[in-house]
VEXDO-76767 format. One record per residue: residue in three letters; y, z, x of N, C-alpha, C, O in turn. Coordinates in Angstrom, 3 decimals, padded with zeros to 6 digits, always signed. Each point is the difference from the previous one (the first is absolute). Example, Ala and Ser with C-alpha at 12.3 -4.5 7.8 and 13.67 -1.06 7.14 Angstrom:
<sites>
ALA, -005.690, +007.800, +013.190, +001.190, +000.000, -000.890, +001.200, +000.000, +000.900, -000.019, +000.665, +001.036 $
SER, +001.069, -001.385, -001.386, +001.190, +000.060, +000.820, +001.090, +000.730, -000.770, +001.108, +000.169, +000.509 $
</sites>
This chain:
<sites>
MET, +001.859, -012.079, -015.348, +000.299, -000.619, +001.254, +001.478, -000.341, +000.094, +000.401, -000.976, +000.633 $
ASP, +000.386, +001.808, -001.280, +001.448, -000.155, +000.100, +000.451, +000.014, +001.450, +000.976, -000.663, +000.351 $
LEU, -001.670, +001.407, +000.491, +000.370, +000.089, +001.402, +000.042, -001.380, +000.637, +000.870, -000.266, +000.830 $
LEU, -001.787, -000.616, -001.201, -000.058, -001.323, +000.600, +000.886, -001.011, -000.710, +000.240, -001.087, +000.526 $
GLU, +000.243, +001.424, -001.698, +000.798, -000.938, -000.784, +001.491, +000.287, +000.023, +000.805, -000.931, -000.024 $
SER, -000.421, +002.190, +000.070, +001.404, +000.314, -000.224, +000.702, +000.680, +001.172, +001.176, +000.348, -000.105 $
VAL, -001.867, -000.157, +001.199, +000.618, +000.691, +001.140, +001.009, -000.915, +000.677, -000.318, -001.123, +000.391 $
LYS, +001.517, +001.619, -000.263, +001.068, -000.760, +000.656, +000.608, +000.764, +001.186, +000.708, -000.588, +000.817 $
SER, -000.978, +001.870, -000.727, +000.639, +000.800, +001.049, -000.897, +001.166, +000.394, -001.012, +000.275, -000.644 $
SER, +001.410, +000.405, +001.722, -000.746, +001.178, +000.429, +000.086, +001.099, -001.054, -000.921, +000.809, -000.122 $
GLN, +002.007, -000.767, -000.638, +000.135, +001.005, -001.061, -001.012, -000.232, -001.120, -000.497, +000.956, -000.595 $
ASP, +000.191, -002.224, +000.304, -001.022, -000.306, -001.009, -001.363, +000.518, +000.449, -000.718, +000.632, -000.774 $
ILE, +000.370, -000.904, +002.027, -001.290, +000.464, +000.520, -000.028, +001.522, +000.036, -001.008, +000.609, -000.360 $
LYS, +002.094, +000.005, +000.788, +000.056, +001.457, +000.072, -000.233, +000.614, -001.380, -000.691, +001.011, -000.120 $
LYS, +001.257, -001.610, -000.903, -000.185, +000.495, -001.363, -001.485, -000.004, -000.385, -000.507, +000.989, -000.528 $
TYR, -000.187, -002.101, +000.792, -001.424, -000.077, -000.326, -000.822, +001.003, +000.812, -000.891, +000.655, -000.539 $
CYS, +001.187, -000.539, +001.813, -000.733, +000.940, +000.860, +000.219, +001.439, -000.456, -000.949, +000.781, -000.069 $
ASN, +002.190, -000.429, -000.241, +000.281, +001.358, -000.464, -000.680, +000.302, -001.330, -000.480, +001.114, -000.206 $
GLU, +000.432, -002.088, -000.697, -000.707, +000.202, -001.275, -001.487, +000.248, +000.256, -000.611, +000.859, -000.635 $
TYR, +000.041, -001.610, +001.560, -001.412, +000.175, +000.331, -000.248, +001.372, +000.624, -000.954, +000.688, -000.363 $
LEU, +001.810, -000.296, +001.296, -000.151, +001.309, +000.645, +000.194, +001.140, -001.002, -000.656, +001.037, +000.104 $
GLN, +001.544, -001.224, -001.061, +000.209, +001.018, -001.035, -001.247, +000.152, -000.871, -000.377, +001.116, -000.357 $
LEU, -000.258, -002.230, +000.017, -001.263, +000.078, -000.743, -001.048, +000.769, +000.794, -000.721, +000.836, -000.544 $
GLN, +000.650, -001.130, +001.829, -000.981, +000.656, +000.861, +000.198, +001.506, +000.035, -000.973, +000.753, +000.044 $
GLU, +002.224, -000.308, -000.062, +000.294, +001.439, +000.032, -000.470, +000.721, -001.257, -000.217, +001.211, +000.027 $
ASN, +000.058, -001.935, -001.119, -000.338, +000.622, -001.276, -001.498, +000.132, -000.258, -000.400, +000.510, -001.047 $
TYR, -000.431, -000.960, +001.981, -001.444, +000.059, -000.208, -000.686, +000.651, +001.193, +000.485, -000.110, +001.127 $
PRO, -001.611, +000.787, -001.359, -000.765, +000.563, +001.120, -000.502, -001.117, +000.920, -000.277, -001.110, -000.452 $
ARG, +000.164, +001.414, +001.728, -000.400, -000.990, +000.997, -001.340, -000.668, -000.325, -000.119, -001.220, +000.114 $
ASP, -000.887, +002.000, -000.517, -001.304, -000.587, -000.319, +000.097, -000.995, -001.155, -000.651, -001.044, +000.012 $
PHE, +001.459, +001.373, -000.993, +000.199, -000.917, -001.117, +000.647, -001.295, +000.498, -000.442, -001.100, -000.333 $
TRP, +001.495, +001.253, +001.135, +000.763, -001.154, +000.484, -000.871, -000.947, +000.817, +000.117, -001.219, -000.125 $
LEU, -000.995, +001.778, +000.967, -000.860, -000.837, +000.839, -001.099, -000.698, -000.792, -000.628, -000.929, +000.506 $
ASN, +000.390, +001.361, -001.731, -001.075, -000.583, -000.810, +000.498, -000.767, -001.221, -000.803, -000.417, -000.834 $
THR, +002.114, +000.226, +000.716, +000.509, -000.786, -001.123, -000.448, -001.448, +000.161, -000.102, -000.519, +001.112 $
LEU, -000.161, -000.113, -002.236, -000.383, -001.411, +000.013, +001.272, -000.834, -000.097, +000.681, +000.008, -001.026 $
ASN, -000.369, -000.721, +002.094, +001.206, -000.818, +000.063, -000.358, -001.459, -000.240, -001.024, -000.486, +000.481 $
ASN, +001.868, -000.203, -001.223, -000.257, -001.419, -000.232, +001.301, -000.776, -000.085, +001.073, +000.564, -000.212 $
ILE, -001.198, -001.869, +000.382, +001.140, -000.891, -000.184, -000.260, -000.951, -001.160, +000.815, -000.878, -000.284 $
GLY, -001.943, +001.051, -000.380, -000.332, -000.808, -001.167, -001.107, +000.664, -000.788, -000.874, +000.653, +000.570 $
THR, +000.911, -000.822, -001.892, -001.056, +000.517, -000.880, -000.184, -000.977, -001.155, +000.710, -001.000, -000.098 $
HIS, -001.665, +001.299, -000.774, -000.215, -000.846, -001.173, +001.128, +000.149, -001.026, +000.031, -000.728, -000.992 $
ASP, +000.891, +001.661, +001.223, +001.130, +000.213, -000.911, +001.306, -000.603, +000.510, +001.027, +000.110, -000.669 $
THR, -001.045, -000.738, +001.829, +001.242, -000.496, +000.602, -000.121, -001.477, +000.352, -001.099, -000.552, +000.046 $
GLN, +002.235, -000.073, +000.199, -000.003, -001.350, +000.547, -000.643, +000.044, +001.378, +000.037, +001.024, +000.682 $
ARG, -000.619, -002.131, -000.286, -000.570, -000.098, +001.342, +001.103, +000.105, +001.046, +001.114, -000.477, -000.212 $
ILE, -001.431, +001.102, +001.341, +000.982, +000.210, +001.049, +000.557, -001.321, +000.512, +001.183, -000.086, +000.328 $
LYS, -002.015, -000.935, -000.257, +000.486, -001.297, +000.487, +001.006, -000.605, -000.978, +000.956, -000.652, +000.419 $
THR, -001.162, +000.860, -001.699, +000.944, -000.483, -001.003, +001.299, +000.790, +000.061, +001.085, -000.578, -000.053 $
VAL, -001.195, +001.892, +000.164, +001.187, +000.861, +000.081, +000.863, -000.378, +001.197, +001.228, +000.022, -000.082 $
LEU, -001.868, -000.366, +001.187, +000.725, -000.340, +001.230, +000.224, -001.505, +000.142, +000.166, -000.505, +001.111 $
HIS, -000.162, -000.204, -002.230, +000.374, -001.426, -000.063, -000.847, -000.885, +000.911, +000.513, -000.917, +000.641 $
ASN, -001.813, +001.201, -000.591, -000.970, -000.790, +000.766, +000.299, -000.054, +001.499, -000.399, -000.945, +000.682 $
ASP, +001.086, +001.939, -000.183, +000.354, +000.053, +001.413, -001.076, +000.773, +000.759, -000.050, +001.229, -000.059 $
ASP, -000.809, -001.958, +000.770, -001.099, +000.638, +000.737, +000.499, +001.022, +001.007, -000.644, +001.031, +000.198 $
ASN, +001.785, -001.294, +000.446, +000.536, +000.952, +000.976, +000.292, +001.349, -000.650, -000.320, +001.047, +000.562 $
LYS, +000.920, -001.074, -001.733, +000.317, +001.251, -000.698, -001.268, +000.684, -000.509, -000.090, +001.228, +000.024 $
VAL, -000.883, -002.003, -000.481, -001.265, +000.591, -000.468, -000.694, +000.698, +001.166, -000.512, +001.109, -000.153 $
ILE, +000.493, -001.753, +001.306, -000.620, +000.610, +001.182, +000.741, +001.278, +000.390, -000.633, +000.997, +000.347 $
GLN, +001.963, -001.014, -000.401, +000.752, +001.217, +000.303, -000.325, +001.102, -001.005, -000.086, +001.171, +000.371 $
ALA, -000.094, -001.536, -001.636, -000.366, +000.998, -001.018, -001.331, +000.662, +000.353, -000.138, +001.217, -000.126 $
PHE, -000.832, -002.000, +000.564, -001.281, +000.574, +000.416, +000.159, +000.866, +001.245, -000.656, +001.035, +000.119 $
ARG, +001.507, -001.439, +000.797, +000.239, +000.807, +001.205, +000.589, +001.358, -000.365, -000.389, +001.025, +000.560 $
ILE, +001.313, -001.022, -001.487, +000.571, +001.269, -000.466, -001.084, +000.844, -000.655, -000.136, +001.186, +000.301 $
LEU, -000.632, -001.795, -001.193, -001.066, +000.705, -000.713, -000.979, +000.678, +000.961, -000.367, +001.157, -000.204 $
PHE, -000.051, -001.862, +001.239, -001.022, +000.522, +000.905, +000.535, +000.992, +001.022, -000.782, +000.640, +000.703 $
ASN, +002.088, -000.502, -000.606, +000.572, +000.942, +000.962, +000.516, +001.278, -000.635, +000.337, +000.946, +000.712 $
LEU, -000.268, -000.895, -002.025, +000.455, +001.208, -000.688, -001.160, +000.954, -000.260, -001.153, -000.429, -000.032 $
PRO, +001.439, +001.708, -000.153, -001.059, +000.952, -000.343, -000.655, -000.358, -001.333, +000.610, -000.638, -000.857 $
GLY, -001.838, +001.053, +000.704, -000.745, -000.285, -001.211, -001.073, -001.038, +000.261, -000.218, -000.421, +001.136 $
VAL, -000.446, +000.018, -002.205, -001.100, -000.951, +000.093, +000.477, -001.358, -000.511, +000.336, -000.129, -001.178 $
PRO, -000.301, -000.895, +002.055, +000.429, -001.316, -000.473, -001.037, -000.604, -000.937, -001.184, -000.071, +000.328 $
CYS, +001.639, -000.358, -001.482, -000.881, -000.634, -000.985, +000.474, -001.430, -000.233, +001.196, -000.254, -000.145 $
ILE, -002.137, -000.666, +000.111, +000.351, -001.411, -000.183, -000.590, -000.484, -001.325, -001.204, +000.108, -000.235 $
TYR, +002.061, -000.637, -000.613, -000.450, -000.630, -001.249, -000.598, -001.352, +000.365, +000.639, -000.808, +000.674 $
TYR, -001.866, +000.566, -001.121, -000.728, -001.204, +000.411, +000.901, -001.236, -000.059, +000.719, -000.218, -000.975 $
GLY, -000.773, -000.566, +002.015, +000.755, -001.243, +000.050, +001.352, +000.108, +000.683, +000.502, -000.993, +000.527 $
ASP, +000.097, +002.175, -000.526, +001.296, +000.141, +000.682, -000.132, -000.295, +001.487, +000.927, -000.521, +000.620 $
GLU, -002.083, +000.856, -000.050, -000.210, -000.195, +001.433, -000.129, -001.472, +000.394, +000.011, -000.321, +001.188 $
VAL, -000.132, -000.578, -002.172, -000.060, -001.437, +000.290, +001.146, -000.755, -000.658, +000.037, -001.230, +000.035 $
GLY, +000.891, +001.955, -000.630, +001.182, -000.652, -000.561, -000.144, -000.536, -001.404, +000.683, -000.957, -000.365 $
VAL, -001.565, +001.556, -000.440, -000.097, -000.420, -001.402, +001.335, +000.300, -000.683, +000.588, +001.064, +000.194 $
GLU, -000.125, -002.021, -000.992, +001.260, +000.166, -000.718, -000.291, +000.395, -001.443, -001.136, -000.108, -000.461 $
GLY, +002.160, +000.565, -000.247, -000.164, +000.318, -001.414, +001.143, +000.829, -000.526, +000.477, +000.930, +000.650 $
ASP, -000.051, -001.285, -001.833, +001.064, +000.736, -000.674, -000.598, +001.220, -000.691, -001.063, +000.479, +000.394 $
ALA, +001.726, +000.013, -001.398, -000.468, +001.185, -000.730, -001.369, -000.254, -000.641, -000.415, -001.143, -000.190 $
ASP, -000.261, +002.225, -000.133, -001.312, -000.037, -000.641, +000.054, -000.926, -001.224, +000.936, +000.112, -000.792 $
PRO, -001.878, -000.998, +000.614, -001.283, -000.187, +000.687, +000.031, -000.997, +001.161, -001.032, -000.238, +000.627 $
ASP, +002.194, -000.349, -000.331, +000.083, -001.011, +001.059, -000.353, +000.573, +001.369, -000.423, -000.743, +000.885 $
ASN, +000.590, +002.054, -000.698, -000.295, +000.620, +001.295, -001.495, +000.209, +000.223, -000.404, +000.521, +001.040 $
ARG, -000.409, -000.917, -001.994, -001.457, +000.177, +000.126, -000.710, -001.327, +000.295, -001.132, -000.219, -000.430 $
ARG, +001.794, -000.630, +001.147, -000.588, -001.293, +000.355, -001.258, +000.197, +000.831, -000.234, +001.066, +000.568 $
PHE, -000.578, -002.135, -000.511, -001.239, +000.054, +000.766, +000.275, +000.067, +001.500, +000.995, -000.534, +000.491 $
PHE, -001.888, +001.194, +000.215, +000.067, +000.042, +001.452, -000.342, -001.399, +000.527, -000.939, -000.621, -000.497 $
PRO, +001.672, +000.116, +001.481, -000.219, -001.373, +000.482, -001.140, -000.103, +001.013, +000.229, -000.294, +001.174 $
TRP, -001.443, +000.536, -001.629, -001.150, -000.011, +000.898, -000.066, -001.326, +000.765, +000.185, -001.072, -000.577 $
GLY, -000.449, +001.163, +001.870, -000.112, -001.178, +000.846, +001.320, -000.444, +000.605, +000.003, -000.761, +000.967 $
GLN, +001.107, +001.212, -001.505, +001.311, -000.383, +000.522, +000.681, +001.168, +000.718, +001.021, -000.182, +000.663 $
GLU, -001.587, +001.371, -000.798, +000.665, +001.194, +000.521, +000.088, +000.030, +001.522, +000.887, +000.657, +000.544 $
LYS, -001.763, -001.336, +000.144, -000.004, +000.050, +001.466, +001.213, -000.703, +000.609, +000.332, +000.236, +001.161 $
ASN, +000.323, -001.090, -001.929, +001.157, -000.743, +000.499, +001.297, +000.782, -000.134, +001.053, -000.490, +000.410 $
SER, -001.099, +001.670, -000.964, +001.207, +000.766, -000.274, +000.485, +000.768, +001.231, -000.767, +000.742, +000.614 $
ARG, +002.044, -000.923, -000.257, +000.624, +000.812, +001.058, -000.025, +001.465, -000.381, -000.142, +000.881, +000.848 $
ILE, +000.281, -000.639, -002.135, +000.082, +001.375, -000.493, -001.299, +000.747, +000.272, +000.031, +001.127, +000.494 $
ILE, -001.173, -001.735, -000.807, -001.272, +000.715, +000.178, -000.260, +000.294, +001.477, -000.560, +001.047, +000.326 $
GLN, +000.954, -001.941, +000.562, -000.187, +000.262, +001.429, +000.791, +001.240, +000.423, -000.493, +000.833, +000.761 $
GLU, +001.715, -000.722, -001.258, +000.840, +001.158, +000.319, -000.583, +001.280, -000.603, -000.034, +001.041, +000.657 $
VAL, -000.422, -001.123, -001.905, -000.561, +001.183, -000.667, -001.240, +000.491, +000.744, -000.185, +001.207, +000.155 $
LYS, -000.656, -002.111, +000.300, -001.180, +000.397, +000.770, +000.403, +000.771, +001.259, -000.618, +001.010, +000.334 $
GLN, +001.650, -001.484, +000.361, +000.471, +000.686, +001.205, +000.557, +001.386, -000.339, -000.230, +000.965, +000.729 $
LEU, +000.967, -000.878, -001.845, +000.564, +001.290, -000.408, -001.091, +001.006, -000.364, +000.096, +001.178, +000.343 $
VAL, -001.128, -001.646, -001.036, -001.127, +000.876, -000.361, -000.664, +000.520, +001.274, -000.271, +001.194, +000.128 $
ASP, +000.015, -002.099, +000.808, -000.658, +000.377, +001.248, +000.861, +000.995, +000.794, -000.507, +000.996, +000.516 $
LYS, +001.793, -001.276, -000.427, +000.904, +000.884, +000.747, +000.036, +001.393, -000.623, -000.024, +001.003, +000.714 $
ARG, +000.082, -000.942, -002.033, +000.072, +001.295, -000.682, -001.300, +000.788, +000.172, +000.038, +001.218, +000.180 $
LYS, -001.169, -001.887, -000.234, -001.290, +000.670, +000.192, -000.106, +000.637, +001.385, -000.595, +001.066, +000.155 $
LYS, +001.173, -001.724, +000.845, -000.136, +000.446, +001.386, +001.044, +001.029, +000.418, -000.167, +000.647, +001.034 $
ASN, +001.234, -000.475, -001.804, +001.088, +000.867, +000.421, +000.163, +001.164, -000.978, +000.486, -000.179, -001.117 $
THR, -000.897, +001.370, +001.550, +000.075, +001.164, -000.896, +001.438, +000.372, -000.348, +000.235, +000.608, -001.044 $
LEU, +000.735, -000.960, +001.897, +001.392, +000.279, -000.344, +000.406, -000.746, -001.277, +000.776, +000.519, -000.802 $
LEU, -001.295, -001.722, +000.616, +000.326, -000.766, -001.204, -000.681, +000.576, -001.238, +000.442, -000.241, -001.123 $
GLN, -001.495, +000.988, +001.324, -000.707, +000.619, -001.115, +000.529, +001.390, -000.319, +000.114, +000.370, -001.169 $
GLU, +000.211, +000.405, +002.208, +000.313, +001.415, -000.203, +001.341, +000.443, +000.580, +000.417, +001.139, -000.207 $
GLY, +000.249, -002.017, +000.920, +001.227, +000.388, +000.696, +001.163, +000.313, -000.919, +000.042, -000.422, -001.155 $
ARG, +000.889, +001.165, +001.696, +001.248, +000.286, -000.710, +000.825, -001.278, -000.044, -000.326, -000.988, +000.659 $
LEU, +001.402, +001.019, -001.444, +000.779, -001.215, -000.240, +001.472, +000.181, +000.348, +000.606, +001.025, -000.312 $
GLY, -000.053, -002.021, +000.953, +001.434, -000.082, +000.234, +000.399, -001.460, +000.036, -000.850, -000.890, +000.002 $
PHE, +002.144, +000.654, +000.028, +000.500, -001.369, +000.022, +001.071, -000.154, +001.062, +000.683, +000.959, +000.360 $
VAL, -000.547, -002.179, +000.134, +001.117, -000.368, +000.849, +000.633, -001.237, -000.628, -000.679, -000.985, -000.290 $
ILE, +001.974, +001.055, +000.088, +000.733, -001.122, -000.566, +000.903, -000.549, +001.096, +000.867, +000.704, +000.519 $
ALA, -001.082, -001.964, -000.176, +000.803, -000.642, +001.035, +001.027, -000.900, -000.664, -000.324, -000.836, -000.843 $
ARG, +001.548, +001.028, +001.239, +001.083, -000.808, -000.564, +000.131, -001.275, +000.822, +000.462, +000.027, +001.141 $
GLY, -000.873, -001.143, -001.734, +000.068, -001.290, +000.671, +001.168, -000.815, -000.512, +000.766, +000.445, -000.855 $
SER, -000.647, -001.635, +001.389, +001.106, -000.863, -000.395, -000.225, -000.607, -001.383, +000.956, -000.409, -000.659 $
HIS, -002.185, +000.348, +000.225, -000.300, -000.538, -001.324, -000.374, +001.179, -000.894, +000.841, +000.847, -000.300 $
CYS, -002.064, -000.797, -000.111, -000.487, +001.162, -000.745, -000.746, +000.870, +000.997, -000.661, -000.531, +000.892 $
PRO, +000.742, +001.823, -001.011, -000.630, +000.842, +001.012, -001.524, -000.098, +000.014, -000.646, -000.397, -000.970 $
ALA, +000.123, +000.776, +002.107, -001.441, +000.116, +000.149, -000.388, +001.441, -000.314, +000.840, +000.900, +000.003 $
LEU, -002.106, -000.702, -000.269, -000.509, +001.312, -000.387, -001.242, +000.316, +000.811, -000.863, -000.857, +000.194 $
ALA, +000.778, +002.094, +000.278, -001.238, +000.480, +000.621, -000.564, +001.092, -000.890, +000.692, +000.959, -000.344 $
ILE, -001.942, -001.114, -000.020, -000.739, +001.059, -000.683, -000.742, +000.722, +001.116, -000.859, -000.585, +000.659 $
VAL, +001.184, +001.836, -000.450, -000.557, +000.756, +001.121, -000.988, +001.018, -000.535, +000.320, +000.780, -000.898 $
ARG, -001.518, -000.792, +001.452, -001.010, +000.996, -000.324, -000.249, +000.809, +001.265, -000.132, -000.563, +001.086 $
TYR, +000.070, +001.884, -001.226, -000.103, +000.865, +001.179, -000.759, +001.279, -000.357, -000.225, +000.307, -001.171 $
ASP, -000.163, +000.431, +002.218, -000.670, +001.285, -000.231, +000.732, +001.107, +000.757, +000.969, -000.257, +000.715 $
ASP, -001.443, +001.483, -000.882, +000.646, +001.161, +000.615, -000.209, +000.068, +001.516, +000.676, +000.771, +000.680 $
GLN, -001.595, -001.563, -000.153, -000.236, -000.012, +001.443, +000.910, -000.998, +000.719, -000.079, -000.128, +001.222 $
GLY, +000.938, -000.577, -001.955, +000.934, -000.944, +000.607, -000.496, -001.432, +000.067, +000.679, -000.861, +000.559 $
ASN, -001.854, +000.590, -001.120, -000.494, -001.374, -000.056, +000.747, -000.740, -001.105, +000.317, +000.577, -001.040 $
SER, -000.040, -001.846, +001.270, +000.727, -000.748, -001.018, -000.306, -001.483, +000.073, -000.465, -000.508, +001.020 $
VAL, +000.731, -000.169, -002.111, -000.060, -001.454, -000.053, +001.205, -000.477, -000.804, +000.200, +000.388, -001.150 $
TYR, +000.591, -001.240, +001.790, +001.162, -000.622, -000.637, -000.441, -001.368, -000.521, -000.457, -000.842, +000.772 $
ASN, +000.592, +000.623, -002.070, -000.359, -001.272, -000.612, +001.297, -000.697, -000.425, +000.538, +000.277, -001.072 $
TRP, -000.042, -001.180, +001.922, +001.278, -000.665, -000.239, -000.181, -001.219, -000.882, -000.923, -000.791, +000.195 $
LEU, +001.817, +000.643, -001.171, -000.007, -001.153, -000.907, +001.388, -000.634, -000.020, +000.994, +000.661, -000.302 $
ASN, -000.944, -001.937, +000.624, +001.241, -000.753, -000.175, -000.040, -000.530, -001.435, -000.854, -000.820, -000.336 $
LEU, +001.755, +001.274, -000.489, -000.007, -000.349, -001.417, +000.799, -001.258, -000.301, +000.380, -000.236, -001.147 $
THR, -000.126, -000.567, +002.164, +000.794, -001.212, -000.184, -000.612, -001.190, +000.731, -000.967, +000.124, +000.753 $
GLN, +001.560, -001.255, -001.003, -000.401, -001.234, +000.682, +000.715, -000.175, +001.344, -000.213, -000.994, +000.695 $
TYR, +001.056, +001.955, -000.335, +000.805, -000.102, +001.213, -000.569, +000.856, +001.124, -000.522, +001.090, -000.234 $
LYS, +000.629, -001.592, +001.439, -000.374, +000.777, +001.179, +000.933, +001.200, +000.108, +001.202, -000.115, -000.241 $
GLN, -001.767, +001.279, +000.609, +000.810, +001.215, +000.120, -000.272, +000.670, +001.339, -001.138, +000.070, +000.465 $
ILE, +002.204, +000.414, +000.133, -000.108, +000.787, +001.235, +000.399, +001.422, -000.360, +001.091, +000.243, -000.516 $
ILE, -001.990, +000.692, +000.793, +000.185, +001.390, -000.428, +000.109, +000.888, +001.234, -000.840, -000.053, +000.898 $
SER, +001.873, +000.856, -000.872, +000.156, +000.964, +001.090, -000.029, +001.409, -000.586, +000.507, +000.220, -001.099 $
PRO, -001.091, +000.732, +001.814, -000.139, +001.365, -000.508, +001.319, +000.637, -000.436, +000.026, +000.762, -000.967 $
GLU, +001.063, -001.063, +001.664, +001.275, +000.621, -000.362, +000.590, -000.563, -001.290, +000.973, +000.541, -000.526 $
ASN, -001.550, -001.616, +000.020, +000.487, -000.593, -001.237, -000.981, +000.269, -001.156, -000.112, -000.799, -000.929 $
CYS, -000.589, +001.931, +001.005, -001.011, +000.341, -001.005, +000.325, +001.324, -000.675, +000.659, +000.869, +000.569 $
GLU, -001.130, -000.748, -001.769, +000.086, +001.265, -000.732, -001.426, +000.486, -000.246, -000.852, -000.758, -000.462 $
TYR, +000.602, +002.027, +000.773, -001.336, +000.577, -000.098, -000.067, +000.920, -001.217, +000.859, +000.862, -000.183 $
LEU, -001.875, -001.050, -000.638, -000.179, +000.826, -001.191, -001.316, +000.763, +000.096, -001.069, -000.596, +000.132 $
CYS, +001.160, +001.909, -000.200, -001.171, +000.873, -000.074, -000.902, -000.126, +001.229, -001.226, +000.000, -000.111 $
LEU, +001.851, -000.108, +001.276, -000.762, -000.092, +001.246, +000.463, +001.079, +000.962, +001.201, +000.145, +000.231 $
PRO, -002.142, +000.626, +000.343, +000.375, +000.994, +001.004, +000.536, -000.695, +001.261, -000.293, -001.168, +000.255 $
GLN, +001.069, +001.903, +000.510, +000.648, -000.549, +001.191, -000.997, -000.608, +000.976, +000.266, -001.064, +000.558 $
ASN, -001.413, +001.715, -000.335, -000.966, -000.523, +000.971, -000.574, -001.357, -000.427, -000.370, -000.806, +000.854 $
ILE, +000.293, +000.549, -002.144, -000.483, -001.295, -000.493, +001.125, -001.037, +000.083, -000.246, -001.159, +000.336 $
GLN, +001.461, +001.568, -000.638, +001.142, -000.916, +000.122, +000.134, -000.520, +001.429, +000.322, -001.169, +000.214 $
GLN, -000.566, +002.029, +000.746, +000.183, -000.365, +001.404, -001.021, -001.012, +000.501, +000.163, -000.552, +001.088 $
LYS, -001.197, +000.303, -001.855, -001.004, -000.976, +000.432, +000.494, -001.435, -000.116, -000.565, -000.905, +000.613 $
PHE, +001.615, +000.697, -001.396, +000.592, -001.329, -000.105, +001.242, -000.025, +000.884, +001.072, +000.454, -000.401 $
GLN, -001.234, -000.999, +001.631, +001.089, +000.056, +000.972, +000.446, -001.359, +000.530, +000.987, -000.071, +000.733 $
HIS, -001.679, -000.996, -001.078, +000.316, -001.310, +000.562, +000.359, -000.992, -001.092, -000.478, +000.097, -001.131 $
GLU, +001.310, -001.034, +001.480, +000.376, -001.051, -000.938, -001.241, -000.763, -000.455, -000.947, -000.186, +000.764 $
LEU, +000.968, -000.242, -002.000, -001.140, -000.674, -000.617, +000.497, -001.255, -000.690, +001.033, +000.030, -000.669 $
THR, -001.747, -001.128, +000.820, +000.340, -001.248, -000.684, -001.061, -000.294, -001.044, -001.198, +000.025, +000.282 $
LEU, +001.661, -000.306, -001.500, -000.893, -000.368, -001.094, +000.368, -001.393, -000.487, +001.137, -000.244, -000.402 $
ASP, -002.095, -000.661, +000.439, +000.243, -001.338, -000.522, -000.035, +000.018, -001.524, -000.260, +001.037, -000.611 $
SER, +000.516, -002.154, +000.024, +000.012, -000.163, -001.449, -001.252, +000.601, -000.635, -001.115, -000.394, +000.341 $
TRP, +001.287, +001.332, -001.248, -001.070, +000.656, -000.758, -001.037, +000.679, +000.890, -001.105, +000.284, -000.463 $
GLU, +001.421, -000.023, +001.695, -000.982, +000.548, +000.936, -000.340, +001.463, -000.313, +000.807, +000.765, -000.528 $
TYR, -002.034, -000.431, +000.882, -000.533, +001.361, -000.117, -000.489, +000.369, +001.390, -000.818, -000.708, +000.588 $
LYS, +001.319, +001.813, -000.069, -000.363, +000.404, +001.353, -000.325, +001.479, +000.015, +000.730, +000.813, -000.568 $
VAL, -001.819, -000.471, +001.215, -000.428, +001.398, +000.104, +000.244, +000.459, +001.431, -000.422, -000.640, +000.963 $
ILE, +001.131, +001.791, -000.849, +000.205, +000.568, +001.341, -000.354, +001.480, -000.033, +000.097, +000.681, +001.020 $
</sites>
């Protein structure tokens, strides 16, 4: 989750996006759509611990996970904010009875539902839009198909409100007809996620 911890500029985001797109080029499409993606496992620190107990960043991590190609996998407890350092501390008990109070689980439920209902999020091609803002740039994960259907999943990766205009964006791996679908100024509040 270096993307959520160390990004300071549009060039930082572009580097991560290009690395991801380069990986995608090296594998067959069927393989890529069926890879098991995760942000936590029994071999790693818990995502909430890695992101310094910042619920906003954890939620953004889940938003990224659910919008990328592949199968999102959740290590038990990450969806409710279980903390934990390296093994064996990352194998803490699930907080039964307390999980309903978590902002994180409410967001994860919405992401699961959205992904189930939208075939573009399951099978669509991938591109990115990087918007250069006054603070840290915003990112759109774009999923699209050959018929011109698309969904722009915008993420404000900062605590600052951002105003994004199409002429101040860089498009990665997106055909012209998909780029043209983003034509109006967009405002993203602190840590906001917006689908257009």
